[in-house]
KEMARTI-69059 format. One record per residue (C-alpha): residue in one letter; z negated, y, x. Coordinates in Angstrom, 3 decimals. Layout:
# residues N
+------+----------+----------+----------+
: code :       pz :       py :       px :
+------+----------+----------+----------+
:    A :        Z :        Y :        X :
...
+------+----------+----------+----------+
This chain:
# residues 292
+------+----------+----------+----------+
: code :       pz :       py :       px :
+------+----------+----------+----------+
:    M :  -23.291 : -183.132 :   85.174 :
:    P :  -27.048 : -183.985 :   84.127 :
:    R :  -29.414 : -181.521 :   83.406 :
:    S :  -32.620 : -182.935 :   84.255 :
:    P :  -34.426 : -181.137 :   87.015 :
:    L :  -34.983 : -184.654 :   88.987 :
:    L :  -31.455 : -185.487 :   89.331 :
:    R :  -30.269 : -182.018 :   90.382 :
:    T :  -32.883 : -181.823 :   92.925 :
:    S :  -31.753 : -184.916 :   94.242 :
:    L :  -28.177 : -183.748 :   94.259 :
:    A :  -29.107 : -180.795 :   96.371 :
:    I :  -30.562 : -183.115 :   98.651 :
:    L :  -27.715 : -185.449 :   99.354 :
:    P :  -26.013 : -183.039 :  101.338 :
:    I :  -28.927 : -182.363 :  103.485 :
:    F :  -29.671 : -185.969 :  104.211 :
:    G :  -25.840 : -186.877 :  104.782 :
:    A :  -25.790 : -183.704 :  107.464 :
:    L :  -29.093 : -185.329 :  108.880 :
:    L :  -27.396 : -189.071 :  109.143 :
:    A :  -24.559 : -187.767 :  110.717 :
:    A :  -26.260 : -185.639 :  113.315 :
:    L :  -28.463 : -188.527 :  114.124 :
:    A :  -25.522 : -190.988 :  114.706 :
:    E :  -23.833 : -188.480 :  117.087 :
:    H :  -27.181 : -188.578 :  118.873 :
:    K :  -27.614 : -192.109 :  119.014 :
:    G :  -23.966 : -192.759 :  119.724 :
:    W :  -23.552 : -194.791 :  116.473 :
:    P :  -20.348 : -194.967 :  114.882 :
:    I :  -20.291 : -192.811 :  111.897 :
:    P :  -18.848 : -194.644 :  108.942 :
:    L :  -16.084 : -192.940 :  106.851 :
:    S :  -18.253 : -193.837 :  103.930 :
:    L :  -20.908 : -191.324 :  105.339 :
:    F :  -18.367 : -188.770 :  105.377 :
:    A :  -17.354 : -189.250 :  102.040 :
:    M :  -20.860 : -189.434 :  100.544 :
:    A :  -21.956 : -186.303 :  102.141 :
:    V :  -18.714 : -184.250 :  101.008 :
:    V :  -19.006 : -185.803 :   97.195 :
:    A :  -22.533 : -184.918 :   97.347 :
:    S :  -21.933 : -181.396 :   98.671 :
:    S :  -19.100 : -180.893 :   96.306 :
:    S :  -21.119 : -182.048 :   93.297 :
:    A :  -24.305 : -179.949 :   93.995 :
:    V :  -21.956 : -176.541 :   94.813 :
:    I :  -19.852 : -177.473 :   91.690 :
:    Y :  -23.183 : -178.158 :   89.504 :
:    W :  -25.061 : -174.904 :   90.717 :
:    S :  -22.478 : -172.722 :   90.602 :
:    A :  -21.505 : -173.071 :   87.154 :
:    P :  -23.158 : -170.913 :   84.700 :
:    L :  -25.696 : -172.066 :   82.377 :
:    S :  -25.210 : -171.712 :   78.869 :
:    K :  -27.630 : -168.717 :   77.606 :
:    R :  -29.774 : -169.450 :   74.628 :
:    A :  -30.037 : -167.179 :   71.708 :
:    V :  -33.459 : -165.382 :   71.847 :
:    T :  -35.116 : -165.576 :   68.581 :
:    P :  -37.894 : -162.734 :   68.641 :
:    L :  -41.128 : -163.771 :   67.326 :
:    A :  -41.902 : -161.926 :   64.137 :
:    E :  -45.219 : -160.864 :   64.100 :
:    P :  -47.340 : -161.477 :   61.078 :
:    N :  -48.194 : -158.676 :   58.849 :
:    L :  -51.245 : -158.992 :   58.598 :
:    L :  -51.866 : -156.568 :   55.924 :
:    V :  -49.476 : -158.128 :   53.581 :
:    L :  -50.882 : -161.456 :   54.267 :
:    A :  -54.412 : -160.353 :   53.576 :
:    T :  -53.731 : -158.018 :   50.708 :
:    P :  -53.376 : -160.900 :   48.022 :
:    N :  -57.019 : -162.481 :   48.876 :
:    V :  -58.519 : -159.414 :   50.388 :
:    M :  -57.525 : -156.313 :   48.577 :
:    P :  -59.115 : -157.624 :   44.804 :
:    E :  -62.407 : -158.338 :   46.394 :
:    V :  -62.056 : -154.805 :   48.459 :
:    A :  -61.290 : -152.768 :   45.058 :
:    A :  -64.057 : -154.627 :   43.236 :
:    G :  -66.361 : -153.968 :   45.841 :
:    A :  -65.439 : -150.229 :   45.861 :
:    E :  -65.898 : -149.904 :   42.095 :
:    Q :  -69.491 : -151.543 :   42.168 :
:    L :  -70.065 : -149.021 :   45.027 :
:    E :  -68.760 : -145.897 :   43.185 :
:    P :  -71.805 : -145.440 :   40.678 :
:    A :  -74.416 : -145.889 :   43.517 :
:    T :  -72.384 : -143.060 :   45.816 :
:    E :  -72.357 : -141.113 :   42.668 :
:    S :  -75.814 : -141.298 :   42.258 :
:    L :  -76.883 : -140.664 :   45.892 :
:    S :  -74.612 : -137.424 :   45.622 :
:    R :  -76.663 : -136.243 :   42.688 :
:    A :  -79.989 : -136.767 :   44.530 :
:    A :  -78.678 : -134.925 :   47.588 :
:    Q :  -77.824 : -132.235 :   45.452 :
:    R :  -81.534 : -131.951 :   43.694 :
:    S :  -84.154 : -130.070 :   45.187 :
:    P :  -86.806 : -131.560 :   47.057 :
:    E :  -90.171 : -132.538 :   45.420 :
:    P :  -93.174 : -130.217 :   46.029 :
:    G :  -94.840 : -130.867 :   49.225 :
:    T :  -91.705 : -131.679 :   51.339 :
:    V :  -91.073 : -128.081 :   52.968 :
:    G :  -91.634 : -124.727 :   52.605 :
:    T :  -89.480 : -122.665 :   50.823 :
:    R :  -88.743 : -120.221 :   54.084 :
:    A :  -87.828 : -123.343 :   56.222 :
:    D :  -85.500 : -124.888 :   53.047 :
:    T :  -83.657 : -121.159 :   52.774 :
:    L :  -82.900 : -121.450 :   56.617 :
:    I :  -81.806 : -125.030 :   56.147 :
:    A :  -79.750 : -124.721 :   53.065 :
:    G :  -78.875 : -121.256 :   52.878 :
:    E :  -80.390 : -120.885 :   49.319 :
:    S :  -83.632 : -120.348 :   47.879 :
:    H :  -85.824 : -122.214 :   45.225 :
:    E :  -87.422 : -120.780 :   42.101 :
:    T :  -90.333 : -123.172 :   42.937 :
:    D :  -91.965 : -123.126 :   46.410 :
:    L :  -91.481 : -126.649 :   47.655 :
:    L :  -94.939 : -126.927 :   49.437 :
:    T :  -97.304 : -125.829 :   46.803 :
:    G :  -95.378 : -125.863 :   43.476 :
:    V :  -95.868 : -122.278 :   42.332 :
:    L :  -93.219 : -119.558 :   42.242 :
:    G :  -91.645 : -118.845 :   45.278 :
:    P :  -91.428 : -114.942 :   46.314 :
:    E :  -87.967 : -113.990 :   44.914 :
:    A :  -89.025 : -115.531 :   41.622 :
:    F :  -92.105 : -113.868 :   41.460 :
:    L :  -90.319 : -110.399 :   41.748 :
:    A :  -87.944 : -111.237 :   39.017 :
:    R :  -90.804 : -112.413 :   36.681 :
:    L :  -92.888 : -109.566 :   37.556 :
:    A :  -90.334 : -107.123 :   36.698 :
:    V :  -89.880 : -108.994 :   33.303 :
:    E :  -93.890 : -108.913 :   32.925 :
:    L :  -94.242 : -105.396 :   33.722 :
:    E :  -91.521 : -104.125 :   31.006 :
:    R :  -93.480 : -106.299 :   28.738 :
:    C :  -96.878 : -104.598 :   29.201 :
:    R :  -95.098 : -101.213 :   29.138 :
:    S :  -93.378 : -102.396 :   25.850 :
:    A :  -96.859 : -103.404 :   24.545 :
:    Q :  -98.759 : -100.299 :   26.002 :
:    Q : -100.912 : -102.837 :   28.038 :
:    T : -102.549 : -102.439 :   31.453 :
:    A : -102.148 : -105.267 :   34.266 :
:    I : -103.516 : -106.350 :   37.554 :
:    L : -101.611 : -107.610 :   40.624 :
:    V : -103.327 : -109.519 :   43.368 :
:    I : -102.421 : -110.440 :   46.821 :
:    C : -104.633 : -112.899 :   48.679 :
:    D : -104.064 : -113.679 :   52.266 :
:    L : -105.857 : -116.318 :   54.176 :
:    D : -106.540 : -114.790 :   57.782 :
:    A : -106.786 : -116.969 :   60.849 :
:    F : -104.868 : -119.646 :   59.124 :
:    G : -102.566 : -119.926 :   62.145 :
:    E : -105.990 : -121.000 :   64.094 :
:    V : -106.890 : -123.427 :   61.266 :
:    N : -103.375 : -124.787 :   61.659 :
:    R : -104.117 : -125.322 :   65.185 :
:    T : -107.238 : -126.490 :   64.742 :
:    V : -106.887 : -129.078 :   61.860 :
:    G : -103.086 : -130.112 :   62.354 :
:    L : -100.199 : -129.041 :   60.311 :
:    A : -100.434 : -131.885 :   57.622 :
:    D : -104.152 : -130.941 :   57.065 :
:    A : -103.189 : -127.180 :   56.798 :
:    N : -100.279 : -127.626 :   54.139 :
:    R : -102.811 : -130.014 :   52.225 :
:    M : -105.434 : -126.970 :   52.048 :
:    L : -102.105 : -124.542 :   50.804 :
:    R : -101.510 : -127.017 :   48.042 :
:    Q : -105.353 : -127.340 :   47.301 :
:    V : -105.676 : -123.252 :   46.829 :
:    A : -102.462 : -123.416 :   44.884 :
:    D : -103.929 : -126.033 :   42.734 :
:    C : -107.413 : -124.015 :   42.509 :
:    F : -105.940 : -120.650 :   41.591 :
:    R : -103.962 : -122.792 :   38.617 :
:    L : -107.331 : -123.821 :   37.434 :
:    T : -108.890 : -120.442 :   37.708 :
:    V : -105.959 : -118.023 :   35.787 :
:    R : -105.413 : -118.208 :   32.335 :
:    E : -102.336 : -119.485 :   30.850 :
:    G :  -99.329 : -116.425 :   30.895 :
:    D : -100.621 : -115.668 :   34.231 :
:    V :  -98.129 : -115.599 :   37.236 :
:    I :  -98.971 : -117.232 :   40.529 :
:    A :  -96.368 : -117.351 :   43.341 :
:    R :  -96.656 : -117.847 :   47.333 :
:    L :  -95.086 : -115.014 :   49.129 :
:    G :  -94.658 : -116.693 :   52.538 :
:    G :  -96.987 : -118.354 :   54.818 :
:    D : -100.594 : -118.279 :   53.759 :
:    E : -100.084 : -115.331 :   51.475 :
:    F : -100.390 : -116.034 :   47.447 :
:    G :  -99.760 : -113.408 :   44.721 :
:    I : -101.216 : -113.709 :   41.155 :
:    F : -100.247 : -111.307 :   38.203 :
:    F : -102.547 : -110.862 :   35.168 :
:    P : -100.771 : -109.077 :   32.336 :
:    G : -103.030 : -107.588 :   29.684 :
:    L : -106.132 : -106.771 :   31.814 :
:    P : -107.754 : -103.509 :   32.233 :
:    A : -108.551 : -102.374 :   35.724 :
:    E : -112.512 : -102.775 :   35.514 :
:    I : -111.723 : -106.648 :   35.250 :
:    A : -110.154 : -106.767 :   38.694 :
:    E : -113.300 : -107.272 :   41.027 :
:    T : -114.072 : -110.098 :   38.568 :
:    R : -110.812 : -111.446 :   38.863 :
:    V : -111.050 : -111.317 :   42.687 :
:    R : -114.400 : -113.083 :   42.723 :
:    D : -112.905 : -116.013 :   40.898 :
:    L : -110.065 : -116.042 :   43.288 :
:    R : -112.662 : -116.049 :   46.467 :
:    A : -114.317 : -119.016 :   44.674 :
:    A : -111.126 : -120.790 :   44.346 :
:    V : -110.146 : -120.429 :   48.007 :
:    R : -113.547 : -121.479 :   48.954 :
:    E : -113.379 : -124.723 :   46.846 :
:    A : -109.923 : -125.339 :   48.351 :
:    A : -111.350 : -124.883 :   51.939 :
:    L : -114.202 : -127.389 :   50.952 :
:    L : -111.778 : -130.057 :   49.526 :
:    T : -109.790 : -130.008 :   52.377 :
:    L : -111.879 : -128.937 :   55.771 :
:    P : -112.955 : -131.610 :   58.196 :
:    E : -116.558 : -132.049 :   58.605 :
:    E : -117.267 : -129.904 :   61.238 :
:    G : -117.721 : -126.114 :   60.871 :
:    R : -114.246 : -124.303 :   60.085 :
:    L : -114.101 : -120.531 :   59.846 :
:    V : -111.681 : -119.076 :   57.183 :
:    T : -111.137 : -115.685 :   55.837 :
:    A : -109.213 : -114.477 :   52.990 :
:    C : -108.619 : -110.740 :   52.287 :
:    I : -107.700 : -109.317 :   48.665 :
:    G : -105.782 : -106.723 :   47.973 :
:    T : -105.366 : -105.640 :   44.179 :
:    G : -102.841 : -103.098 :   42.318 :
:    C : -103.271 : -101.769 :   38.755 :
:    F : -100.670 : -101.135 :   36.302 :
:    P :  -99.872 :  -98.527 :   35.246 :
:    A : -102.398 :  -96.475 :   37.599 :
:    D : -101.459 :  -97.735 :   41.122 :
:    G :  -97.590 :  -98.311 :   40.096 :
:    S :  -95.269 :  -98.413 :   37.084 :
:    S :  -92.747 : -100.516 :   38.687 :
:    V :  -92.294 : -103.612 :   40.821 :
:    D :  -91.959 : -101.766 :   44.624 :
:    T :  -94.761 :  -98.989 :   43.750 :
:    L :  -97.515 : -101.881 :   42.335 :
:    M :  -96.289 : -104.115 :   45.050 :
:    T :  -96.830 : -101.257 :   47.896 :
:    A : -100.361 : -100.515 :   46.148 :
:    A : -101.578 : -104.243 :   46.335 :
:    A : -100.101 : -104.122 :   49.860 :
:    L : -102.311 : -100.885 :   50.850 :
:    S : -105.340 : -102.315 :   49.673 :
:    L : -104.803 : -105.744 :   51.345 :
:    A : -104.434 : -103.728 :   54.455 :
:    N : -107.613 : -101.896 :   53.986 :
:    A : -109.130 : -105.459 :   53.143 :
:    R : -108.182 : -106.381 :   56.464 :
:    R : -109.199 : -103.442 :   58.238 :
:    E : -112.803 : -103.737 :   56.786 :
:    R : -112.945 : -107.415 :   57.645 :
:    Q : -112.285 : -106.343 :   61.267 :
:    E : -114.662 : -103.813 :   61.260 :
:    N : -117.232 : -105.738 :   59.712 :
:    A : -116.291 : -109.164 :   61.404 :
:    N : -120.488 : -110.288 :   61.304 :
:    K : -120.569 : -109.795 :   57.712 :
:    P : -118.851 : -110.849 :   54.571 :
:    L : -117.406 : -107.734 :   52.603 :
:    P : -116.120 : -107.712 :   49.003 :
:    S : -112.681 : -107.540 :   49.941 :
:    A : -113.097 : -110.622 :   52.510 :
:    L : -114.632 : -114.062 :   52.304 :
:    V : -116.137 : -115.929 :   55.089 :
:    I : -115.906 : -119.981 :   54.310 :
:    T : -117.842 : -122.405 :   56.652 :
:    R : -118.692 : -125.900 :   55.816 :
:    N : -121.829 : -127.169 :   56.948 :
+------+----------+----------+----------+
């Protein structure tokens, strides 16, 4: 039997057509020829035999999925490997750059300690020593002065009302002023003197080998440095900046780091109190800076 869909449909229609023709002949009273019955029987038998015969099953061949990785490997992998080799030096340099400390002026020591979880020897805003490094250096210098039987002076300088300056001129100009103060201190002190930013707007300066009689002279020099820094960084309109300075002399006021720092802190507290009690006039331990 043919397997064409058109022939199979034709064979399936033949029995229906024969039945309709027989019904029409009976209705009209036509004589039903024997050939019509034979044709209907043959067609019906052929269709029944054809449709009842099982079709041969085709073996289903599964489509093999292409292995994209294997196909791409010969051409792509060498290029990827070459690119990775080229990226390795750049990755290593970036890693080393990330491990290095930021340049001075990017962020303060306190903020960097909170972010990175570790402190730096150098204050990142001003470039001078940080508080921990200053205390360690101070211990070494005190031991050296003790061995050489020399005196020394410790100075703590605090820029009062710096929060108001920060709010008035902005964070950028306030940080620029702190950097300028540190630069002016560097130009004022001698080689071998130790400068540090103790935190915020507070600086510490240690003068090894100086007698106590020179303390007031050093304080005047530092006041002039603060005045110069303010004049270089403040805007044109008048600003009010106060700097209180406290001193401690080695070994008269203290022979260790803790006792000397305590003596300087007490002197600074007295200077602040004097500044508050005499707000309308400058004091030897305080400085009022205006730019007109």
